[in-house]
N, C-alpha and C positions, 0 to 999 in steps of 0.2 A: 524488466518492468513488469509490474503487476497491479491489479486492482485489489485493494484491501478493504475488508469490512470488519468493523469492530462490533462485538456484541458483549453482553454482560458475562457470558460464560466461555466465549471462545474467540479466537482470532483467525477468521477464515479468509482464504485466498481464492479469488476467482481468476482462472487463467485469462490472460490478456487477449487471447485469440477468440473472438466470438463472431458468429455468422448469423445474418438476419434470415428470417423465414422466406423473404422474397428474393430480390436479386442477390447473387452470390457476392456479397460485399463483406470484407473482413476489416475489422476495426481493432487497432492496437491503441488502448488508452494509457498513456504514460503519465508521469508526474508533471511534465512540462509541455508536452505536445502529443498530438494523436496522429496516427497514420491510418489512412483509409486505402484499402487495396481492392480493386475490382480484378478478380482472378482471370487468368488467361491460360487455358489448357495447353497452349503452344509455347508458353514461357519456358526457357529463355530464348528460344529461337525467334519469337516475336515479342514485341513490347507488351508491358503490363501497366495499367493505369495505377498510379500511386500518388496520394496527395497528403501533404503534411499540414496540420492545422494546430494552432495554439490550443492548449487544454490545461485548465487549472482547477484543482479540487477546492470547492467551497466549504464542504462539510463531508461527513462520512457517506452521505448518499446524494450529494449534489455536486455538479461540476459545470464549469463554464467551457463551452466548446464553440469556437469561432465567434465569440461575442454573445452567444446565447446560453442561457442557463437551462440545464436538464436535471431531472430528478431520476435517480435509479432505485428501483424496488426489487429486492431479491425474492423470487418465488421459492428458491431453494439454492443449493450450492452450485447448480448447473445452469440456471436460467435467470435472467433479469429482464425487467421491462424498463424502458427508458421513455420518460414523458417530457415533451417540449411544447412550445407554443409556435404555431405556423404564422405565415405572413398576415393571415386574416384575424390573428388574435385567438385562434381556437386551439385547444389542446390536442395533441396527437401522440399516440403511444406505439412504440415498436417493441417486439419481443426478440431477445437475442439469446442464443444458446452457446455453451462452450464448445470449442472444437479446436482442432489443429489446422494449420494451413494445408492446402492441397500439396500432395507429395512432391510434385514437380517444382514447387516454390521452395519447399523445405530443403530439397536437395541442393538448390543454389545457395540458400542461406546457411546450410550446415546444421539445421535443427531437425528434431524428430519428435513432434508432439502428436499423439494419436488423434485420428479423425473423430468427429462427434459420433457416438453410438446411441445416444439417448433418443427415446421415442417422444417426440414433441406433440403428438396428436392427442394428448390427454385433454386438451381444451375443447376438442371437437367430438369426443366420444359420446357424450350424452345426447347431443343433437342427432348424431348418426343413428344411435339405437332407437330414438324416438321416431325417426323417419323410415328406417329400413329394417329394424329389428336387430336382435343380438346375433349378428353374423360373425364368422371367424375373423380374428385379427388380420389375417393375410388379405382378406377382401376389404376390410375396413381401411387398411393402409393404402391398398391399391386404389380404392375409391378416392381417397384424399389426394393422392398424387394426380390422378386423372382430373378430378374436379378443380384442383389448383391450376392445372395446365389450361383447362377450358376457360376458367375465370380470368386468368392472366391474359390469355390471347384476346378474349372479348373486350376486356377493359383497356388494353394497351396497343393492340395491333392496328395501325392506321388503315389497313385495307379492309378490316372487319366491317365498319359501318357502311362503307361503300358497297360491299357485296350485299349486305342486308337490305340496302335501299335499291338494289337492282335485280331483285327477283330470285335471290338465292336462299332466302330465309327458310323456306319450307324444306328444301333439299338438305341444307345445313343442320336444321333441327332434327330431321330424321336420322341423318348420319350420326350426330352427336348422341342422340338418345339410344340408338341401336348399339353403339359401342358400349355405352353405359350398362345397358341391359345384359350384354354378353359378359361384361366385367363382373357384374353383381352375381351372375350365375356361375362364375368361376371358369367360364369357357376360354377367356383370354386373360393375360396378366396386365399389369400397368404399362410395361414397356411396349406391348403390342397395341394397347388401347390408345396410348398417347401417340405412338408412331403412325397409326392409321389416321388418327384425327388430324395431326399436323400435315400428313402427306396429302390429304384432300386439298388443302390450301396450296401446298407446294406443286403438286402435279398440274392443277387446273389454272392457277392464278398468279402465283408469286414465288420465286425461288429464294427470296430473302426470308420467307417464313420457313423455318426448319427446326430440327431438334437433334439431340444426340442419342435418341433411342436406337437400340440395335435393330429393332424391326423396321424403323424408318429408313435406315441405311440399306437394309435388305430390299425394301420396296424401291428405293431410289436406284440401286444397282441393277435391278431387273428391268426397270422402265427406261433407263437412260443410257446413252452411248458411253462406252469405255474405250477411249482412244488408245489406251496402252495395248488393247487387243487388236486394234485396226492398224496401228502404226508401230512397228517393232521398237523404234527408238523415238518415243514421244516425250521430249523434255525441252520445250522451247526455251531458248536463251536469248539475252539481248544481242541485237545485231544492228549496226548502222553502217551501211556500205553501199557502193554503187552496184547495181545489177548489170547495167550496160552504160554506154556513154550518156544516155539521156535519162536514166531511171535510178532513183534512190529508194533503198529499202530500209525501213525502221521497224524492226521486230521488237515489240514490247510485251514480254510475258507477264509483267506484274506492274502495278501502280502503287505498291506499298511503300517504296522508297529505299529498299535495300539492294535489290538486284532487278533493274539498275538503280543507281542513285540519281538525285536531281542534278548533280554536277555532270554526270555522264550524259544526261538528257541535253543539258545546255551546250555541252561540247558537240554533240551530234547535230543539234540545231544549227550551230555555227558552221559545222562541216558541210551540211546540206546546202546552206545558203551560199557557200563558197564553191560548191561542186558544179554549178551551171546546170544542173538537172532540172528538166521541165515536167518530169513525171515522178510522182511520189507514191509509194506503197506503204501503208501503215498496217502491219501484220499483228493482229490482236489474238491470234489463236492461243488458247491456254491461259489468257489473262483473266484471273478471278476477281480483279478489282483492286481498290485502294483509293488514291487520291485522283479526282478528275483532272487536276492540273497536269499530271503526267500524260494522260491519254489525249487531252485537248491540245497540247502543245504543237503537235504536228497536224492534228485534225483541222485546226483553224487555218492552216495554210491552204486547205482545199475549199474554204468557204468563200463565197463570192457576193453575198448580199446581206441585208439585215433580216431579222426574224420574219419569216413568212406567216407565222401563226403565233398566237399567245401561248406561253408555257407557264403553268401555275402548279405549285405543290402546296401541300397542307400538312400540318403537324397535329398528331393526336394528343389532345390535352388529357393527361392522367397523372396521378400521384407518382407512379413509378417512373414514367417518362420524364416528369419535371425534375426529378432527382438527377437524372442523367443530363438534362438540358442545363441545369445549374453548373454542372461540371464543364460542359461545352463553353458556357459563358465565361467561366473563370479561366479556361484554357485559351479561348480566343475572344478577348474582351473588345468591345467597341464596334462590333459588326451587327448585322441584322438579328443575331441571336438574342440580344438584350431586349429588343422590341418584342420578340416572340415570348420570352419569359415574362415580360411585364403584362402581356395579354392573357397569360394563363391565370392570373390572379382574379380576373373578372369573368373569364369564359367558363361555360358549363363543363363539368367533368364529362369526358367522352366526346366532346365536340372537336371539330376540325378547325384549326386556326391557320390563317395564311402563313406559309413558310417563306416562299420566294415567288416572285412574279417577273417574267420576261414578256414585255408587251410587243405585239406585232409592230414592225417598223423600227425596232431598236437593235442596237448591237451589230452595226454594219461591219463587214469584213471585205478585205481586198485580197484575192487569191494570189499566191506565190507560185502556182503551178499551172501548167496547161491542163493536166488531168491528174486527179488523185483517186486512189483505190484503197479501200479498207477490207482486209481479209478477216473473217470471223469464223469461229466454230461453236460447238455447244457448250464449250467451257468459258467462252467470253462472257464475263459477268460484271454487273454493276459499273464501276469505272471503265471496265473493259468493253462496255456497251455504249457508254456516253458518246464517243465519237460518231456513232451511227445516228443517234438522235440529233447531234449537233449539225452534221452535214445535211440531214434531211430537212432541217428547218432553216439552214443558212447557206445552202448551195443549190443553185438552180441548174447548173450544167457542169460543174467541175469535179464531182465526186460520185462514185458508185461503190456499193457494198457487194463483196464477193464471198462465196463460200459454198457449203453443201447443206448444212443444217442451220436452224435458227440459233440465235445466241441464247445464253442461259435463261434469261427471263427475270433479271433483277433490275431492269432499267426504269420501272415505273414506281419504284419505292426506294427508301434509303434510310440512312442513319439508324442503324440496327441497335437494339438493346437485347440483353440476355438475362433470363431469369432462371434461377436454380429451382428445380421441382423437389418438394419434400419427400423423404423416405427413398431416395433414389440418387443415382449419379447423373441423372438426366438434366439437360438444360433446354430451355425453349428460347429460340432467337426469333425476333420479329422486327419489322420496320416501324419506326416512329413517324415517318413521313410517307406520303403517297401523292402521286402526280394526278392532276385533273384527267389526264388521258387514260388513267386506269379504269375510269367508269365505262368507257367505251370498249377498252381492250379486254376487260374481264369477261365480257359476253362471248368472246371468241374462244375462251378456255384453251388458249394455245400461247403461252408466254414466250417472249423473246422476239428479237428482230429477224425478219426473213431477208435473206440476201437478194439484192437486185439482179445479180448474175450468178447462176448456178455453175460451179466449176465442174466440167464434165470428166475430169481425170480421176483415175483410181487414187486412193489415199497414198501419200508418199511413204516410202519406207523409213525415212528419217526426218525428224523435225527437231533440230537442236540449234546450233549456230550456223547452219548450212543455208545455201540458197536452193530451196527445194523446187520440184517441177511445178507446183502450184504458183509459186512466185514468178517463175519464168513465163508460165502461161498468162498470168495476169498482166505482166509487163508487156507482152506482145499484144494482148487484147486491148489494152488501153490506147494503143497508137492507131487502131483501125478506125 
């Protein structure tokens, strides 16, 4: 498949793989249909979003895409602009450059198209020189990478306006400007500037805000626990079994849906109900998240009341976020997402829109256990933290949280989006939604849930599919 342009003197072919300057979205425009791919660095071990859309060519520079007409304009043989009309009837333009698919995707499909090498900063050079002078290209390109990361984060990250409204603007501006000054003097490169910038959010407020900068991962590794160094065999695996005659253990190392599967979860749910056990341990150590449905299945058995407090979350209205939200709506039609998308049309850009609300006094639960326990560690993240929040709002006396360290700190934000940064292999990941509780929690600058009970034992030597000493200690402690 290929896009073909006719001119009076030549017959030019523009490769079908083109990537936008914003989110790493790849588009294949064929003669009958288009394929939109949102890249995943872990593909094929993890799923990759791929959407097929009808596509018909109307003329040499116009095409119908999902019922909308778009005009393509060729800057040259390697770059096009695509103009369309948004829902408000206003024109919008995106710029696309030729490229090959990421190598991990090409390896699966058996293709080998070179990655984009072209410098796309030519549109920004004049403004840069006017503002900063004629600096070396290396600094100019580094500036554009850093400036793009800052702009994307400020426009799209749901936690950003909350932080700015709660006394962090001065500190943030100082940090941001200091990094820019060092970058412009050539003291640090783009990787370090972006890494330090994003780490300020990650360390102090929210672990959903992160990036693929090498320097970011260096800072992360120096500041946070590495359980593989503390526990010789740290590789939690799914476990569902009796610990003793009265206690059942469900170790859930992932909520993604592969290991374990939903079928496995349902089987273990039935097994527990038939076991006669009155004590339940939900072990979430090492669980980096996925679907809340997995982690809540057993946590709900420890809940004993309706919501003791209101729970509200908000969506950050932005152009980039709304593109992802539309995909959500197409994938999961007929739920509250359609209402949120409709509200984006009239809400101000950068405003926070109501995402979901749980009112005090709603969602009553009846406990299935005498006592329940949740074990967490510093790797318990996102959906791996959801049960802690659930039982703390829906359990008066039936559940406690055990561990040594706080959970990862992804519990007050969610629904992440990823944007590719220009002139680099870096990606910025940020949450599109934020919980109302974040406004209070951010002032503590210590993300994550703190255990109710600190386990006084040394770290176990093995955490795989075994019943380790921590589980045995918790099982005994619950019965006192």
